[in-house]
C-alpha positions as CSV (number, residue, x, y, z in Angstrom):
1,M,57.9,73.7,111.8
2,I,60.3,74.4,109.0
3,G,63.9,73.2,108.9
4,F,66.7,74.9,107.1
5,D,69.9,73.7,105.5
6,T,72.9,75.2,107.5
7,S,75.5,74.5,104.8
8,L,75.2,78.2,103.7
9,V,75.8,79.2,107.3
10,D,79.1,77.4,107.2
11,V,80.1,79.2,104.0
12,W,79.1,82.6,105.6
13,D,81.0,81.7,108.7
14,Q,84.1,80.9,106.7
15,Q,83.8,84.2,104.8
16,K,83.5,86.2,108.1
17,S,86.4,84.2,109.6
18,D,88.6,85.1,106.6
19,E,87.5,88.8,106.9
20,K,88.5,88.7,110.6
21,R,91.9,87.3,109.8
22,V,92.4,90.1,107.2
23,E,91.3,92.8,109.6
24,D,93.6,91.4,112.4
25,S,96.5,91.2,109.9
26,G,95.8,94.8,108.7
27,L,95.6,96.0,112.3
28,Q,99.0,94.5,113.1
29,G,100.5,95.8,109.9
30,E,99.3,99.3,110.6
31,R,100.7,99.2,114.1
32,S,104.1,98.1,112.7
33,S,104.1,100.7,110.0
34,T,103.2,103.4,112.4
35,A,105.9,102.3,114.9
36,R,108.5,102.6,112.1
37,K,107.3,106.0,111.0
38,L,107.2,107.2,114.6
39,S,110.7,106.0,115.1
40,D,112.0,107.8,112.0
41,L,110.2,111.0,113.1
42,L,111.7,110.8,116.6
43,L,115.2,110.3,115.1
44,K,114.7,113.2,112.8
45,K,113.6,115.4,115.7
46,R,116.7,114.5,117.7
47,Q,118.9,115.4,114.7
48,L,117.1,118.7,114.2
49,L,117.5,119.6,117.9
50,A,121.2,118.8,117.8
51,E,121.6,120.9,114.7
52,R,119.7,123.7,116.3
53,K,122.2,123.7,119.3
54,V,125.1,124.1,116.8
55,L,123.4,127.0,115.0
56,V,122.7,128.8,118.3
57,K,126.3,128.4,119.4
58,E,127.5,129.6,116.0
59,I,125.4,132.7,116.2
60,A,126.7,133.5,119.7
61,A,130.3,133.0,118.6
62,T,129.8,135.1,115.5
63,G,128.4,137.9,117.6
64,V,131.4,137.9,120.0
65,K,133.9,137.9,117.1
66,D,132.1,140.7,115.3
67,A,132.1,142.8,118.4
68,E,135.9,142.6,118.8
69,L,136.5,143.3,115.2
70,R,134.1,146.3,115.2
71,K,135.9,147.9,118.2
72,M,139.2,147.8,116.3
73,L,137.6,149.3,113.1
74,V,136.0,152.0,115.1
75,L,139.4,152.8,116.7
76,R,141.0,153.1,113.3
77,V,138.2,155.4,112.1
78,E,138.6,157.6,115.1
79,Q,142.4,157.9,114.6
80,A,141.9,158.7,110.9
81,E,139.3,161.4,111.8
82,Q,141.7,162.9,114.4
83,E,144.5,163.0,111.8
84,L,142.1,164.7,109.4
85,S,141.0,167.2,112.0
86,A,144.6,168.1,112.9
87,A,145.5,168.5,109.2
88,R,142.6,170.8,108.5
89,H,143.5,172.9,111.6
90,H,147.1,173.2,110.5
91,L,146.0,174.3,107.0
92,E,143.7,177.0,108.4
93,R,146.5,178.3,110.6
94,I,148.9,178.5,107.6
95,R,146.3,180.3,105.5
96,S,145.7,182.9,108.2
97,L,149.4,183.6,108.6
98,Q,150.6,183.3,105.0
99,S,149.8,186.9,104.2
100,S,152.3,188.0,107.0
101,G,155.0,186.0,105.4
102,V,155.4,183.5,108.2
103,F,154.7,180.5,105.9
104,S,155.7,180.0,102.3
105,Q,153.7,178.7,99.4
106,R,155.4,175.4,99.5
107,E,154.5,175.0,103.2
108,R,150.9,175.8,102.4
109,Q,150.8,173.2,99.6
110,A,152.3,170.6,101.9
111,A,149.5,171.4,104.4
112,E,146.9,171.0,101.7
113,D,148.5,167.7,100.6
114,R,148.4,166.5,104.3
115,V,144.6,167.2,104.4
116,T,144.1,165.3,101.1
117,R,146.1,162.4,102.4
118,A,144.1,162.4,105.7
119,E,140.9,162.4,103.7
120,Q,142.0,159.5,101.6
121,A,143.3,157.6,104.7
122,L,139.8,158.0,106.3
123,R,138.0,156.5,103.4
124,V,139.4,153.0,103.9
125,P,138.5,152.4,107.6
126,L,135.1,154.0,107.0
127,L,134.5,151.5,104.2
128,E,135.7,148.6,106.3
129,L,133.4,149.6,109.1
130,E,130.5,150.0,106.7
131,L,131.2,146.6,105.1
132,H,131.4,145.0,108.5
133,D,128.1,146.3,109.6
134,S,126.2,145.7,106.4
135,T,128.0,142.8,104.7
136,S,130.7,140.7,106.3
137,G,129.6,140.2,109.9
138,G,125.9,141.1,109.4
139,V,125.5,138.7,106.5
140,A,127.2,135.8,108.4
141,R,124.8,136.3,111.3
142,E,121.8,136.7,109.0
143,V,122.6,133.6,107.0
144,V,123.0,131.5,110.2
145,T,119.9,133.1,111.6
146,L,117.9,132.2,108.5
147,D,119.1,128.6,108.7
148,L,118.0,128.6,112.3
149,Q,114.6,130.0,111.5
150,M,114.0,127.4,108.7
151,L,115.0,124.7,111.1
152,D,112.6,126.0,113.7
153,L,109.9,126.2,111.1
154,E,110.5,122.5,110.2
155,L,110.8,121.5,113.8
156,G,107.6,123.3,114.9
157,N,106.3,124.1,118.3
158,Q,105.3,121.5,120.9
159,L,102.7,123.8,122.4
160,S,101.0,124.7,119.1
161,Q,101.5,121.1,117.7
162,D,102.8,122.2,114.3
163,G,105.8,121.2,112.2
164,L,107.6,118.0,113.2
165,F,106.0,118.0,116.7
166,G,102.5,118.2,115.1
167,E,103.4,115.5,112.6
168,I,104.3,113.2,115.5
169,A,101.2,114.0,117.4
170,S,98.9,113.6,114.4
171,L,100.5,110.2,113.5
172,S,99.7,108.9,116.9
173,T,96.1,110.2,116.7
174,L,95.7,108.8,113.2
175,Q,96.9,105.4,114.4
176,R,94.4,105.5,117.3
177,L,91.6,106.4,114.9
178,H,92.5,103.6,112.4
179,E,92.6,101.2,115.3
180,D,89.1,102.3,116.3
181,V,87.9,101.6,112.7
182,R,89.5,98.2,112.6
183,T,88.3,97.3,116.1
184,A,84.7,98.2,115.3
185,K,84.9,96.0,112.2
186,I,86.3,93.1,114.2
187,R,83.6,93.5,116.8
188,E,80.9,93.4,114.1
189,I,82.5,90.3,112.6
190,D,82.5,88.6,116.0
191,W,78.8,89.5,116.4
192,W,78.1,87.8,113.0
193,L,80.1,84.7,114.0
194,E,78.2,84.4,117.2
195,K,74.9,84.8,115.3
196,Y,76.0,82.0,112.9
197,D,76.7,79.7,115.8
198,T,73.2,80.5,117.1
199,M,71.7,79.7,113.6
200,R,73.5,76.3,113.7
201,E,72.0,75.5,117.1
202,K,68.5,76.8,116.2
203,D,68.0,75.8,112.5
204,T,64.2,75.6,112.7
205,I,61.3,78.1,112.7
206,R,58.1,77.2,114.5
207,A,54.6,78.4,113.4
208,S,53.1,81.0,115.7
209,D,49.5,80.0,114.8
210,D,47.5,77.3,113.1
211,G,47.1,77.6,109.3
212,V,48.2,76.3,105.9
213,L,51.8,76.9,104.8
214,T,52.1,77.8,101.1
215,Y,54.9,79.0,98.9
216,S,54.4,81.8,96.4
217,P,56.7,81.0,93.6
218,K,58.1,83.8,91.5
219,T,59.5,83.6,88.0
220,T,62.6,85.7,88.7
221,Y,63.3,84.4,92.2
222,P,62.1,80.8,92.6
223,V,61.8,79.4,96.1
224,E,64.5,76.8,96.7
225,V,66.1,75.2,99.7
226,G,68.7,77.7,101.1
227,S,67.5,80.7,99.1
228,K,66.6,83.9,100.8
229,H,63.4,85.9,100.1
230,G,62.1,89.3,101.1
231,V,58.5,89.4,102.2
232,Y,56.7,92.3,100.6
233,S,53.9,93.2,98.2
234,L,52.9,96.0,95.9
235,A,49.5,97.4,95.2
236,F,48.1,98.7,91.9
237,I,45.3,101.3,91.7
238,L,43.5,100.6,88.4
239,Q,41.3,102.8,86.4
240,E,37.9,101.4,85.5
241,Q,39.1,99.6,82.4
242,D,39.0,95.9,81.3
243,L,41.8,93.5,81.9
244,V,43.6,91.9,79.0
245,A,45.4,88.6,78.5
246,E,49.0,88.9,77.5
247,L,50.3,86.1,75.3
248,F,53.6,85.5,73.5
249,L,53.2,83.8,70.1
250,P,55.8,81.6,68.6
251,E,57.0,82.6,65.1
252,R,55.0,79.9,63.3
253,V,51.8,81.2,64.8
254,R,52.4,84.9,64.6
255,F,51.4,85.3,60.9
256,L,48.3,83.2,61.2
257,V,46.8,85.2,64.1
258,R,45.1,88.5,63.1
259,P,43.5,91.2,65.3
260,F,39.7,91.2,65.6
261,E,37.8,93.5,63.3
262,E,34.1,94.4,63.6
263,G,32.1,92.9,60.7
264,M,34.7,90.1,60.2
265,S,33.8,87.7,63.0
266,E,36.0,85.0,61.5
267,H,39.2,86.9,62.5
268,G,40.8,87.3,65.9
269,R,38.5,85.0,68.1
270,A,40.0,83.3,71.2
271,I,38.9,81.0,74.0
272,M,40.7,81.3,77.3
273,R,40.8,79.0,80.3
274,F,41.9,80.0,83.8
275,P,43.5,77.1,85.8
276,A,43.2,79.1,89.0
277,L,39.4,79.4,88.5
278,H,39.0,75.6,88.1
279,G,39.2,75.7,84.3
280,Q,36.5,78.4,83.9
281,T,36.6,79.7,80.2
282,Y,36.0,83.1,78.7
283,S,35.8,84.2,75.1
284,G,38.0,87.0,73.9
285,R,39.1,89.1,70.9
286,V,42.7,89.6,69.7
287,Q,43.5,93.3,70.2
288,S,47.0,93.5,68.8
289,V,49.9,91.3,67.7
290,G,53.5,92.5,68.1
291,S,55.7,92.9,65.0
292,V,59.0,92.4,66.9
293,A,59.9,89.3,68.9
294,Q,60.6,89.7,72.6
295,T,62.6,87.5,75.0
296,L,60.3,85.8,77.4
297,R,62.9,85.3,80.1
298,K,66.6,85.2,80.4
299,N,68.2,82.8,77.9
300,G,64.7,81.7,77.0
301,P,62.9,81.6,73.6
302,K,61.5,84.7,71.9
303,G,57.8,85.4,71.2
304,F,55.5,88.0,69.7
305,R,53.4,89.9,72.2
306,C,49.7,89.4,71.7
307,L,47.0,91.2,73.7
308,V,43.5,89.7,73.9
309,D,40.4,91.5,75.3
310,I,38.3,89.4,77.6
311,D,34.5,89.4,77.0
312,G,31.9,89.4,79.7
313,D,32.0,89.9,83.5
314,L,35.4,89.1,84.7
315,G,34.2,88.2,88.2
316,A,37.2,86.7,90.1
317,V,39.8,87.3,87.4
318,R,42.7,89.1,88.9
319,P,45.9,90.6,87.5
320,G,48.7,88.2,87.5
321,M,46.6,85.0,86.8
322,T,47.8,82.5,84.3
323,V,45.6,81.9,81.3
324,E,45.7,79.3,78.5
325,A,44.3,80.5,75.2
326,E,43.1,78.8,72.0
327,L,43.2,81.2,69.1
328,M,41.0,80.8,66.0
329,I,42.6,81.0,62.6
330,L,40.9,81.2,59.2
331,I,41.7,78.9,56.4
332,D,41.8,80.9,53.2
333,P,43.0,80.1,49.7
334,A,46.5,80.8,50.7
335,A,46.3,78.0,53.4
336,V,45.2,75.0,51.2
337,A,48.4,73.5,52.5
338,I,48.1,74.0,56.2
339,P,51.1,73.8,58.7
340,L,52.0,70.3,59.6
341,W,52.0,71.0,63.3
342,L,48.3,72.0,63.1
343,V,47.2,68.4,62.3
344,G,49.4,66.7,64.9
345,D,50.2,63.2,63.8
346,P,50.1,63.0,59.9
347,R,49.1,59.3,60.1
348,K,46.0,60.4,62.0
349,A,45.5,63.9,60.8
350,E,42.9,65.8,62.7
351,V,41.8,69.3,63.3
352,T,39.3,71.0,65.6
353,R,36.6,73.3,64.3
354,E,35.4,76.4,66.1
355,N,32.5,74.5,67.6
356,G,34.8,71.8,69.1
357,E,34.1,69.2,66.4
358,V,37.1,67.1,65.6
359,V,37.5,66.4,61.9
360,A,39.6,63.7,60.3
361,L,41.6,64.9,57.3
362,R,42.9,63.2,54.2
363,G,46.0,64.5,52.5
364,Y,49.8,64.2,52.2
365,V,52.9,65.8,53.6
366,I,55.2,68.1,51.6
367,G,58.0,69.4,53.8
368,T,56.5,71.2,56.7
369,R,53.1,71.5,55.1
370,F,50.1,69.2,55.1
371,V,48.2,69.3,51.8
372,V,44.4,68.7,52.6
373,T,42.5,66.7,50.0
374,S,39.3,66.2,52.1
375,G,37.8,67.0,55.5
376,I,37.9,70.8,55.5
377,R,37.3,73.5,53.0
378,V,38.1,77.2,52.4
379,G,36.3,79.3,55.0
380,D,36.3,76.8,57.9
381,R,37.6,78.1,61.2
382,L,40.0,76.0,63.2
383,R,41.3,76.1,66.7
384,V,45.0,76.4,67.4
385,P,45.9,73.8,70.1
386,S,47.3,75.1,73.3
387,T,49.8,72.2,73.5
388,L,51.7,71.3,70.4
389,P,53.0,67.8,69.6
390,G,56.3,67.0,71.1
391,E,56.3,70.1,73.4
392,H,55.8,70.0,77.2
393,A,55.0,73.7,77.7
394,A,51.8,75.6,76.8
395,R,53.2,77.8,74.2
396,L,50.2,80.1,74.2
397,A,50.0,80.5,77.9
398,G,49.8,84.1,79.1
399,R,49.1,86.4,82.0
400,I,46.3,88.7,82.9
401,E,47.5,92.3,82.9
402,P,45.7,95.7,83.3
403,K,45.6,98.0,80.4
404,E,46.5,101.0,82.5
405,Y,47.5,101.1,86.2
406,L,49.3,103.2,88.7
407,T,51.9,101.3,90.8
408,L,52.4,102.5,94.4
409,K,56.1,101.5,94.3
410,W,57.2,104.8,92.8
411,L,55.2,106.6,95.5
412,L,57.2,104.8,98.1
413,D,60.5,105.4,96.4
414,G,59.7,109.0,96.1
415,I,59.2,109.3,99.9
416,G,62.9,108.4,100.4
417,G,64.9,105.6,101.9
418,R,66.4,102.5,100.6
419,G,65.6,98.8,100.4
420,R,62.0,97.5,100.3
421,W,58.8,98.4,102.1
422,I,56.5,96.4,104.2
423,Y,52.7,97.2,104.4
424,R,51.3,97.5,107.9
425,Q,47.8,98.1,106.7
426,L,46.5,97.3,103.2
427,V,43.0,97.4,101.6
428,P,41.7,93.9,100.6
429,D,42.7,92.5,97.2
430,G,40.4,93.6,94.4
431,S,38.5,96.2,96.5
432,H,37.3,99.5,95.0
433,V,38.7,102.7,96.4
434,E,37.8,106.4,95.9
435,A,40.3,109.1,95.2
436,G,41.9,110.3,98.4
437,Q,41.1,107.1,100.3
438,M,44.0,105.6,102.3
439,V,45.3,102.5,100.5
440,A,48.1,101.3,102.7
441,E,50.4,102.2,105.6
442,A,54.0,101.2,104.9
443,Y,57.3,101.4,106.6
444,P,60.7,100.6,105.3
445,N,62.1,97.1,105.6
446,W,65.8,97.4,106.3
447,G,66.2,93.6,106.1
448,D,66.5,92.2,109.6
449,K,65.7,95.1,111.8
450,G,67.6,93.7,114.7
451,D,70.7,93.2,112.6
452,E,70.4,96.7,111.2
453,T,69.9,98.3,114.6
454,Y,72.9,96.4,116.0
455,Q,75.2,97.3,113.0
456,L,74.4,101.1,113.1
457,P,76.7,101.7,116.1
458,F,79.6,100.0,114.4
459,E,79.0,102.1,111.3
460,S,78.7,105.2,113.5
461,M,82.1,104.6,115.0
462,D,83.6,104.1,111.6
463,K,82.1,107.4,110.3
464,E,83.1,109.4,113.3
465,A,86.7,108.1,113.1
466,R,86.9,108.8,109.4
467,V,85.6,112.3,109.6
468,E,88.4,113.0,112.2
469,I,90.9,111.3,110.0
470,D,89.9,113.5,107.0
471,R,90.2,116.6,109.2
472,I,93.7,115.7,110.4
473,E,95.0,114.7,107.0
474,A,93.6,118.0,105.5
475,Q,95.2,120.0,108.3
476,N,98.6,118.2,107.7
477,R,98.4,119.1,104.0
478,L,97.7,122.7,104.9
479,I,100.5,122.9,107.4
480,G,102.9,121.3,104.9
481,A,102.0,123.9,102.3
482,Y,102.5,126.8,104.8
483,V,105.9,125.5,105.9
484,A,107.0,125.1,102.3
485,W,106.0,128.7,101.5
486,R,107.7,130.1,104.6
487,K,110.9,128.1,103.9
488,S,110.9,129.3,100.2
489,R,110.6,132.9,101.4
490,M,113.6,132.5,103.8
491,A,115.6,130.8,101.1
492,A,114.9,133.7,98.8
493,G,116.1,136.2,101.5
494,K,119.2,134.2,102.0
495,A,119.9,134.2,98.2
496,R,119.4,137.9,98.1
497,L,122.0,138.5,100.9
498,L,124.5,136.3,99.2
499,Y,124.0,138.2,95.9
500,L,124.5,141.6,97.6
501,V,127.7,140.3,99.2
502,A,128.9,139.0,95.8
503,R,127.8,142.3,94.1
504,Y,129.0,144.9,96.5
505,G,130.9,143.5,99.5
506,N,133.8,141.2,98.4
507,F,135.5,143.6,96.0
508,A,134.6,147.1,97.2
509,L,137.4,147.3,99.8
510,A,140.1,146.3,97.2
511,E,138.7,148.9,94.8
512,M,138.7,151.6,97.5
513,G,142.2,150.8,98.6
514,A,143.5,151.0,95.0
515,E,141.7,154.3,94.5
516,V,143.2,155.8,97.7
517,N,146.7,154.5,96.7
518,Q,146.4,156.0,93.2
519,E,145.4,159.4,94.7
520,T,148.3,159.3,97.1
521,S,150.7,158.4,94.3
522,R,149.4,161.3,92.3
523,L,150.3,163.7,95.1
524,D,153.8,162.2,95.5
525,L,154.3,162.5,91.7
526,R,153.3,166.1,91.7
527,N,155.6,167.0,94.5
528,A,158.5,165.1,92.9
529,I,158.0,166.9,89.6
530,Q,157.9,170.3,91.4
531,Q,161.1,169.6,93.3
532,A,162.9,168.4,90.2
533,D,161.8,171.4,88.2
534,W,162.9,173.8,91.0
535,A,166.4,172.1,91.1
536,A,166.8,172.3,87.4
537,A,165.9,176.0,87.3
538,D,168.2,177.0,90.2
539,D,171.1,179.0,88.8
540,S,172.4,180.2,92.2
541,G,174.4,177.1,92.8
542,F,172.4,176.2,95.9
543,A,171.2,172.9,94.2
544,S,174.2,170.7,93.5
545,E,174.4,168.3,90.7
546,H,174.0,165.5,93.2
547,L,170.8,167.0,94.6
548,K,169.5,167.6,91.1
549,S,170.2,164.0,90.2
550,K,168.4,162.9,93.4
551,Y,165.3,164.9,92.6
552,R,165.2,163.6,89.1
553,L,165.4,160.0,90.5
554,D,162.7,160.8,93.0
555,R,160.5,162.1,90.2
556,D,161.1,159.0,88.1
557,L,160.3,156.7,91.1
558,A,157.1,158.7,91.8
559,D,156.1,158.4,88.2
560,I,156.7,154.7,88.3
561,A,154.7,154.4,91.6
562,Y,151.8,156.4,90.1
563,R,151.7,154.2,87.0
564,K,151.8,151.2,89.3
565,A,148.9,152.6,91.3
566,E,146.9,153.1,88.1
567,L,147.5,149.5,87.1
568,A,146.5,148.3,90.6
569,S,143.3,150.3,90.4
570,V,142.5,148.8,87.0
571,A,143.4,145.3,88.3
572,A,141.1,145.9,91.3
573,L,138.2,146.8,89.0
574,R,138.9,143.7,86.8
575,S,139.3,141.4,89.8
576,R,135.6,141.4,90.4
577,D,134.2,137.9,89.4
578,W,131.1,138.9,87.4
579,L,130.2,135.3,86.7
580,V,129.8,134.8,90.5
581,V,127.7,137.9,90.6
582,W,125.5,136.8,87.7
583,T,125.1,133.3,89.2
584,G,124.0,134.8,92.5
585,E,121.6,137.1,90.8
586,Q,120.0,134.2,88.8
587,D,119.8,132.1,92.0
588,M,118.1,135.0,93.7
589,E,115.5,135.3,90.9
590,V,114.8,131.6,90.9
591,K,114.3,131.6,94.7
592,L,111.9,134.6,94.4
593,L,109.9,132.8,91.7
594,S,109.8,129.7,93.8
595,A,108.6,131.7,96.8
596,A,105.8,133.2,94.7
597,A,104.8,129.8,93.4
598,Q,104.7,128.4,97.0
599,R,102.6,131.3,98.0
600,Q,100.0,130.4,95.3
601,A,100.2,126.7,96.3
602,Y,99.5,127.7,100.0
603,S,96.5,129.8,98.9
604,A,95.2,126.8,96.9
605,A,95.9,124.5,99.9
606,R,93.8,126.8,102.1
607,I,90.9,126.5,99.7
608,R,91.3,122.8,99.4
609,Y,91.4,122.6,103.2
610,Q,88.0,124.3,103.5
611,L,86.6,122.0,100.8
612,D,87.9,118.9,102.4
613,L,86.4,119.9,105.7
614,H,83.1,120.7,104.0
615,R,82.9,117.4,102.2
616,A,83.8,115.4,105.4
617,A,81.1,117.3,107.3
618,E,78.5,116.8,104.6
619,A,79.2,113.0,104.4
620,Y,79.0,112.7,108.2
621,N,75.7,114.7,108.3
622,E,74.2,112.5,105.7
623,F,75.1,109.5,107.7
624,R,73.6,111.0,110.9
625,K,70.4,111.7,109.0
626,R,70.2,108.1,107.9
627,Y,71.3,106.9,111.3
628,D,68.4,108.8,113.0
629,R,66.0,107.7,110.4
630,E,66.9,104.0,110.5
631,S,67.2,103.8,114.2
632,K,63.6,104.7,114.6
633,D,61.3,101.7,114.5
634,E,58.1,103.6,113.7
635,T,59.1,105.3,110.5
636,C,56.1,104.9,108.2
637,S,54.2,106.5,105.3
638,K,50.5,106.5,104.5
639,L,49.6,106.1,100.9
640,Y,46.4,107.5,99.4
641,A,44.6,106.8,96.2
642,L,45.2,109.4,93.6
643,Q,42.2,108.3,91.6
644,S,39.2,106.0,91.8
645,G,39.6,102.4,90.8
646,R,40.3,98.9,92.1
647,V,43.3,97.8,94.1
648,F,45.1,94.5,93.4
649,H,47.9,93.0,95.3
650,R,50.9,92.0,93.2
651,E,54.3,90.5,93.9
652,H,57.1,92.5,92.4
């Protein structure tokens, strides 16, 4: 039976409790925020509906008023047309009877003037009727109608769920989906809290069978009370090559050790002892010595990598075993003064020959060197001790590694999945396999399978809610872009109508009236001049001086009236406010450009809408694939040897 410290469970429980408080607070905050937004939207809807009623009544009132005014204008046009018809008929009658002497030339001219006056009189009511139909009354209704259409576009339709109605409906749906996500998270936290309570009550694991309990320590992840470890192994398929001992030499040894060379047996010899094999020793030869120091472990000392070939039948030697090595160095003329650490205690200086003989030395110390005066000579071979004075670690301890190997881990990673793998079937450690032979049957280890299986539904609820949230938000962005485009088009149409009114409607009637008045004054002036000239040329005495004076006065008054009509016509032309016309034209151009820009933005929004839906669907499909894969308990993969060789079990 193994007991566990539950202090970490208390820490995890506190963390999950804090997470639950955060989720509860977030849920309440989202509900409050949604309630405020919903209240604002409902208030806006009531305001828009009230404004819509006003616009509808205004359109109806404008229509009634326009109908009454149009009837009056039509009546005036009909009267003017009747007068013109009568004048033309009278002129034709005079023309037909003038040759018989019934009517004089002056009467014919008067009839022609009557026709001209009737034609001019008809122009004004015709223009008034045209302006009423095309500008004044029509524009007023059109402007109000455009305002109503823009309001309806913003308000939307309750059946199609767009506009403000759609925004209210989508807000309620989004709130429900966000609550689903929060609720699923809270349910998962509650499940963990319940599990932690169970772990406090059952803090022991009982053995399912008799046996010996051992810990397999690892350098990177040491076994300690409260630590968590994954149970898994890796296998290596080796080619038929020798194993090597990997050592890391301290800097003071690195330049004394030389690689083994044939014909120079005094260089690169080594004796290795395996603690796991009850101290069994093997001889070896130094294969290579690194030139760059490497870090042995995190924040640890550096060493030079040294590979040593092992001689003889390796037998039970396995990759990963620890080895203690004694390297042979050669004393040459450059080493008359040997390193001080090689002799140990200078007061009892001793060295060990290659054959194991311990030799006492005589000499003296200079700095970090021991100058030998007797005991050894040039050419003697000495052993480098595995444990140096004053140090508690075997500085020349190493590990057995294969020269070349093929790890099965990359095969498992290539199959797919995440996390680690557990071997269901595995060939014995150190066994020989042939190419194509099955080495192992593995299945993915998702941690605690029960935990993973239980958490998948929570994650599924979250993913399903989020894909719907993404769809609604993308649809809202698309509808917003569409409404902005349509409103910009309506605003451009409204600006165009106002420009036409400013350009053609407001001043055309005044200009037409001045022009008609000028033409009538011209006729009056002509008649007055003719009468004055007739009176002045009368020698018969029919025209008295008083009559002549009256005709001259009428002529002068007609001339003054004509000149006044000319000035009125010029004033009517100049009364047009061209600044207002130019401003209206510029506003129309700006609204048209804005409508074109909104149309492009709407096109881009349609593309983005499709992309957002595609990304959301892809993410959800990937999750469903993983969900289906992880929810199956029997997902496994069989591994086969790609080449012949031996298989060793290794921790990774």
